[in-house]
N, C-alpha and C positions, 0 to 999 in steps of 0.2 A: 264334492272335492274332485279336482283333476288328479286322477291317479295314473301315473305314467311310468311305464317300464323303461328299462335302459334303452330300448329302441322304440319306445312309445307304441307298442302293439298291444291293444286291449283285447282281452279274450272275450270279445262280443262279436258274434257273426254279423256280417253286413246285412242290410235290410233285404237284399235280393236272395238271401239264402233262407231266412226265416220269414214266416208270414206276418202280414201287417197286424192281424189280430193278436198274435203273440206279443208283439212289441207295444201296440197302442191301446190294448185293453186294460193295462194295469199301470199303476204308478211306478212299479219296479221296472217294467219294460221301458217306460219313458225315461226313467233315471239312467238306465243302461245306455240308451240312445244318446242322451245328453252327455253322459260321461265320455262316450266315444268322440263326439264332435267337439267337445271342449278340449279333449286331449290332443287333437290335431289342429287346434287354433294356431295360425301362423304368428308366433311370438318370438322375437329375437331375445332369447333368454340365455341361461348359462351354457346351453348346448348349441349356440349359434356362432357362426363366423361367416364373413363374406366368402371366404375360400371354400368352406365345406357346407354352407347352408344351414338349414334348420335341423334340430334334433340329431346332431352328430356328437358322439361322445368325445372325440379327439379335438379339443379346442385349442390346438396350436394355431398359429396364424390368427391371433385374436383381433376382434373388431377395433379396439382402441389403437392398434398398431397400423391402422389404415387412415386414421383421422388426425394424427399429430398429438393425440393424448399420450401415446406411449411408443416405445420401441420394443421390438421382439426379435429373437434370434431367427424365427421362422417366417415372419412377415416383414419384408424389407422394402416395400414400396406401395404405391397407390394401386388400387384395383377396383373393378366393378365386381358385383356378385357373380359367383360361379353358379349360374342358374342351372338346375337339373344336374348338379354335380354328384355329390358323394352319397346322399341319402334320400332326403325328402325333396322330390322335384317340385319347385315352386309353382310352376304353371299347372301341371296336371294335378298336383296335390291340392292347390287352391280350388280348382274346378270340381274335384271330387268332394271337397268340403262344401262347396256351394250346392252341388247336387244333393247332398245329404240334408242341407238346410231346406232346400226347395221341397224335397220329398216330405220332410216333416211338416212344413207349412201347409202343404197340399193335403196330407193324409190325416193329421190330427183332428180337424173339424168333424170328420166322419165318426169319430169316437168320442166327441165332446160330451155326450150325455153320460158317460161313465165317470166324469170328473166334475168338480165345481167350476163355475164360470171363472173364478179367480185363478184356479190352477191352469186352465186353458189359456187365459190371457198371459200368465207368467211364462209358460213354456213357449208360446208363440213369440213373446217378446224376446226370450233368450235366443230362439232360432234366428230372428231378424238381427239381433245384436251380433251373433256369430257370423252371419252372412255379411253384415256391414263391415265387420273387422276383416273378413277375408277379401272383400273387394278393396278395402283400404290397402291391404298388403299388396294387391296387384297394381292398383293405380299409382301408388307412390314409386313403383318400380318401372312400369311400362307406359304410363299415361292411359289413354282410353283403351279399354279392353272389351271383348264381346260380353254383353250383358245378358245373362241367362237368369230368368226369374221364375221359370216354370220347369216341369219335369218332362223331358222328351221321351216319348214312347216309340221306340224304333222296332219295326217288324222286319225280320230277315227277308231280304229280297226287295224291300221298298226303297225308294229314293233316299239318298243321304243328303240331298241338297238342303232340306230344312234344318239339318244339323250344322250346316256351315254358316254359323252366325258371324257376321263381320264385326270389326271393332266399332264401338260407339265412340263418340267424342270424349275427350278427357273431361270436359265439363259435365256431360251426362253421367259419366262414371262417378265423379265426385258427388253429384246430386243424388245418385242412388245410395251412396254411402250415407249421406245426410238423411235421406228418407228412411233408410233402415234403422238408423240410430233414433230418429224421431219416433218411429213406431215402437221401438224398444222402450224409450223414455215414457211414452204414453201408456204402455201396457204392463211394464214391470213394476213390482212393488218397491217400496223404499228399502225393505230388507228381504233378501231372497230366503224363503222359508226352508229351501232345500240345502242351503249352504250360506251361513251368515258370516263366514270367515274371509270373504273376499275372493274365493276361488270360483264363484259363479256370479253372473251379472245381476245387478239391481238397476233401478232407474238412474241412480247417480253414477254408477259405473258407466252406463251408456252415455250419459252426458259428459263425463270426463273424457271418454274417447272421441266423442263428437267435437269437443274443444280442440283435441289434438289434430283430428282429421281436417277440420275446417281451417285451422291455422295453416296447415300444410297447403290446402287448396288456395287460400288467400296469398300465400307466399309464391306459389307457382304463377298465379295470375299477375302478381306485381313484378317478380324478378326474373322469370323464365324468358328466354329469347329464342328458344328452339321451337320450330313449328313443323307440323306435318298434316297435310290435308288429304283426304281420300277423293275419289272421283266425284263424290256427291257434295264436296266442300265441307264435310265434317272435319273439325279440327281434332285430330287424334292425339297430337302432342301440343300442349299449351292451352291456356284459358285466356279469353279476352281480358285485358287489363282492367276494363270497366267493371268486371265482376269481383275484383279484389275486395272492395269495401263490403259487399254483401257477405262474403265468406268470413272476413275478419269480424264482422258484427255477429255472425252466427257462432263463431268460436268464443267471442266475448260473452254472449248470452248463455251459452252452454256452460262455460266455466262458472259464471255467477250462480248457476243453479245449485252448486255445491256449498254455497255460503251457509255456515252454521251446521253443516252435516259432518264435515271432516275438519281437521285442524292440524297445524304443524306439530310435530312431536317435540314436547318440551318437558318430559317427565323428570329428567335429571339436569335440566338447564338452569344456569344461574347467570344473571346479568354481569356479575362481578368476578366470576371464577372461570378462567380459561380452561382449566382442567375439566370442570364440569361441562362446559360447552363442547369440548372434544369428546368426552364420554357419551354425552347425550346424542351427538351425531353418529357415533359408532353404534349405539344401542338401537337407533331407529330402524336399522336393517335386520335386526334379529328379534325384536319384541313383537310377538304375535298379537298383542293387544294394542298396538300402536294406532292412535286415532288418525294418523296420516296415511295409512295403507288403504288403498282403494280396491285394487285388483291384483291377484297373485297367481302364480303357478306353483303349486306345492309339490315338493319332493318328499318321499318317505322311503327310507331304507327297509328292505332290500329291493323293493319292486320298482321304485322310481328314484333314480340317483343321477348324479353328475360328478365331475371331477375338478371343480374350480380350484380348490385348495391344492390339489396334487400338482397342478400346472403352475401355480402362481405364488406359493410360499417362498420366502427368501431362501437363498441357497443353504444357509446353515440349518434350516428347518426341513430339509428335503425328506420326502417320504420314501417308502420302500420301492416305489416305481422308478425312482431316479429322476423325476422331473422337478423343475422349479423355475422361478424367475421368468415366466413367459411374458408377463406384462410389466414393463419398466417405464414409469412416467417420464416424459421428456421435461427438460428445463423450460421449454416454451410453455408447457402446461403449468408448471409450478409457478412461473413468473406472473401468472394471472392473479395470484392471490395477494391479499394485503399483508402488511406488516413485515415485509422483507426489505433489507437495505437495497436500494435500487439506484441505478444511474438515471440521468435525465431522459434517456430513451426508453426507460422502463425495464431494462435488463438488470439482472442481479449484479449487485456491486461486490466484486471480489478483490478489488485493488484499492490501496489507500491513495492519498493525494499525491504521493511521490511516485506512484506507478508500481509499487510493490504489493505483494499479496497481503491481505489482512490475515492475521494469525488468531487462532482460537484455541483455548484450552480443551474444549470439547466440541465435537462436530455439531451437536445440537445447539450450540451457542448462536450459530448463524440464524437459526430459525426461532429464536427465543420469543420474538414478538409477532410471529406469523399468525394469521387467523386460524383458530382451532380446527375449522373444517378441513384445512390442508392436512394436518396431522391425522385426521380421521379418514382421509382419502388416500394418502401416500405415506409409506414408511420412509421416513427421512433417515439419513445416515446417523446411526447412534441411538435412534429411538428404540423403545422397548416394545417387544411383541412376544407373547407367550413366555413372559418372564425373562427374556434374553435381550441384551442390547444388540441390535442388528448392525453388525460391523460391516460397513461398506467403505473400502479404501482402495484406491488405484495403485498406490505404491508408497515407498519410503524415500524421501528426498534426503540425500546425504551431504549436500553442499553446505558450506559454512555460512554463518551469520543469521540474523533475524530479518534482514532486508532482502527478501527473496524476489528476484525479478521473474516475470512471466516465463514459463517454460517454452512457450511458442509465441511468435508474433500474433497480434490481434487478427482474427479471421483466418488463421492458418488451418489448413486441412491436413497438415502433415502428421506423421506419427511422432509421439514424444521422443526426445533424445534419450539415448541410453546412459549418457554420462550423468553421474550423481543421482541416478534413480535405481532403486531395487524393486523389482516387480516379480510376479509369479505367473507362469503360463497356465497353470490349472490348480485345482484344489490339492492334489497330492503333492505337487512341488511346493505349494504354499505351506503345507503342514510339515514337510521334511526339511525345509531350508529357512529357518527363522533367522532374522537379522539381529546381530548383537548391537544394542544401543550403547551410547557413550558411557552410561552408568553401569553397564554390565547386564542389563535386562535383555530379554529376548522378545522380539516382535515379528510376527509373520508379515511378509511384504504386503500381501493383499488382505482385505478383510475376510472374515469367515463367509461372507456373502459376496465376495469378489471386490474389485473387478479383476478378472484373470485375462491375460493377454492372448491366450490361445484356446479358451474355453468359454462359450457364451452362456453356460448355465449359471448365470450370476446377474447382478444388478448392472447391466451394461450401460444404463443411463446415469448411474449414481443414485437411483431411487428404486424402490420396490412398491408394488401395489398393496394397499391396506383395505380398501373398500371390499366388502362381501366376505373377507376371510373369517373363518371361525376360530376365535382365540382359544376355544376350549377343546378343539379336536386334537387328540393325541397324535404324535408324529407317526406312530405305527398304523394309524388309520387314515393318514393322508395318502389316499390311493385313488386311482381312476375308478369311476363308477362306484364310489363308496360314500359320497357326500350328499347331504340332504338339506342344505339351506334353502329356504323359500325364496323364489324369485319374485321381486316386487315389480310388476310391469307398469303399474300406475300408482302414483302417490300424490298427495294433495299439493306438495311443493310444485310438481309439474303443472297441475291445474292452475295454480296461482301464476306461474311463469307464462303459461298459455294466455291467461287473462291479461297479464301485464303487457305482453308483446302485442296481442290483438288491440288492446286499448291504445297503445302508443301508435300503432299503424293507423288506427282510425283517427287519432289526434293529428298525426302527420298528414293525413289526407283531408284535413279541414274540419275535423270533429272538435267538440268543445274542450275547453281547458280542463274540465273535470275528468276527462279521460287521461290526460297527462298526469293529473294529480293521483288518480287511481293507480296508474302504473308505478309512479314514484312510491306510493305508500306500500305497495306489494313488494317491490324490490327491496325497499328498506327493511321490511318485515323478514324477508328471506336472509338478508345480510345480517340482521341483528341476531337471528338464531345461529348463524354461522360464526359469529364473533368478528365480523368484518367491520371496517371503519364506516361509520354512517355517511351516506351521500350528502353532499352540500345542499342541493336544492333540486326541485323538479326541473327547473330551467336548465340546469347543468347536465341533465340526463339525456342521452341519445339512444338510438336504437342499438348501437354497439354496446352501450352500458348494459342493456337488457340481455343482449345475446351473450356477452361475457359472463354475466351472472348465471345464465342458463347452462353454459358450458361447464362452469365450476360445480354447480349444484347437481347436475345430472350426469356428471362425468362417470365413465366406466359403467354406464347402465345401458349401453348400446343405443343411445339417443343422438349423440353428437353426429354420427355418420349420416343420419337422416336430416338433421338440422343443416349441416353443411350443404347437403344436396338441395333442400328446399330454398335456402338463401342464395343458392348459386354462387357460392364463394369457394367451393372446393378447388376449382382450377386456378383461382387467384392465390390461395394459400399454398397450394402444391404445384409450383411451377419451377422445377429444378431445385426443389427445397431439400436441404439437409437439416434435420432437426438437431437441436442443441442438447447437450448433456452437461452434468456437473460432476467433476472428478475430485474427490477428497484425497489429499496427500498428508502424510505425517512427516514433519521435519525433524530428523533425528537430532540435529544440533540445537535447534530452538526448543524442542520438546513441545511443539505446538502443531496444530492442523492448519492447512490452508486449502482453498478450493480453486480449481481451474475450470472456468466456463468455456466451452468450446463446442464445435459441431461434432456430431457422431463420428467416432473414430473409424467406423467402417465405411464412412462416406456413402451411405445408402441414399440415393436420390429419389425423391417423391415428385412425380408429375402426373396430375390428374387429367385424363382425356375428357374434354367437354362432352363427347358423345355419351359418356356414362351417366349423365343426368337422366337420360332415358335408356334403360337397359335393353340389350338385344333380346328379342323374343326368341324362344327356343325353336329350332328348326322343325320340331315335331308339330308345333302349333300351326306353322305355315304350310307344311306338307299335307296336313290333314284338311286344310281349307284354303283354297285360293282367294277367299274373301278377306283373309287376315293379312294385313300389310306390315312389313318389317319397319322398325324404327329407323330414323335417319342415320346414315354413316356406317351401316352394317351390310 
């Protein structure tokens, strides 16, 4: 098991302090070593954000607020990762991890006689898996990096020149990732006898991550246009486009390896019951026996914890720390889902044929036919969570009549008019100044979870996040560094999506029609589980169909950030972009609700700098070795 403290510091001395014999002569010593290197595996989990990096407890500035999935009060624009920022330095941390893997690979064979051949194969397979994962974390950020596969023995006073390893080509780096995963697949057992719960690698775990990595490499080869060559003509950034097919094929083959081993979670699913489909999707993230779960990072209170709920519960369920509503899904994201009333351009339909707002008795009526996966991912206005109706309302409209014209012209970025609107600046004002309705009843201007005009600890987009939240966690325990949901880093749905995308890319590159059919069958399978509308035909499917499905299925799992990078569409989606929100209002005279779709009231602009497709190497890496070349534009 990966046992991780609040700062992920394992009470195991590093190998340079204790002797090799102490570590490598017993299974207990090996397990301790493994526990340490698994604990620092560079995974973008609950404790990750681009602003603060890996393993940082303070998860404001969340990843989904950099991708268009969500808005946040603390992350208000595009960004590249803050490498070497707050806690775990990505460059030096990864090379420390690589060193520990190399040391293990070099040293264990000398003690192999103390263990069975199967044990030695397994442990070496795990070390190669971890090294492959770590080089994957580097290459997807920087392109080609220095490849170190042995342990350097430096003697004080000797030359440091052999330590100044130059960057290898990006292709060579991806090929090493593939080679390490191949070794792991060949040597790991089908079930890891040291941990069968998905917290340590088996051959299928390695194959799953190889499918992810090779799909990334294929995408770089096909879509990247940024290049950098060193003096020896090694391509440090970019891969020749002719190599795309081979990488997509390797991704496809790796994904197929998992056929019949894992399956989509369907324990409480019903083809005819949307509520069951919703609950099934919710449950898959908390059921420890899920057949979909492939690889996890486990948290256990009090030694290994995070604070996901503390930062993200709706405002009305705020915990003692006083945080809430950090991740607020955008209307752009919500509009990707099926079953919503939409205009011809795919945007949410909020107006009737005469140009007036559609009116609803309950806010959830707008979403009555939405695919259940949406409800399981996003808390919609008026939906129930922890036994409470989550009340999201921008204000009370006091104008006359039931034919209500738009509050602002279409496309306006202006603030709402003050006439005929009653709003609340913050939660205290909301509670102390209820509005008297025509029938004499009292209604707070804003919902219990916002939206407040002067306080962003609320559902600023009109939505709140649902995925990952623990519905059974008492409010008194909704605290920073107090929560222990398991992070699912790899699940079978992603493997299927990797396979579908790789299959379609191979088909688009001249492959057989069976690849198109395979991609179609997989996407329809994912959509069926989600309760989405079936696709019409394989011929009607495009690469964008597959990408959209991936973005919905893997949303808020810190995957979209990397997908937008490998597809090279970040700068196209975020080019002076202001994301859209959905504001619920209550009409006092009509006794009904209406919704206004508009751009973010804060007018936060997202523009992605194309340089960020390859991140800036830390100055430390270049200052220590003149052989290491900086990426373009920095």
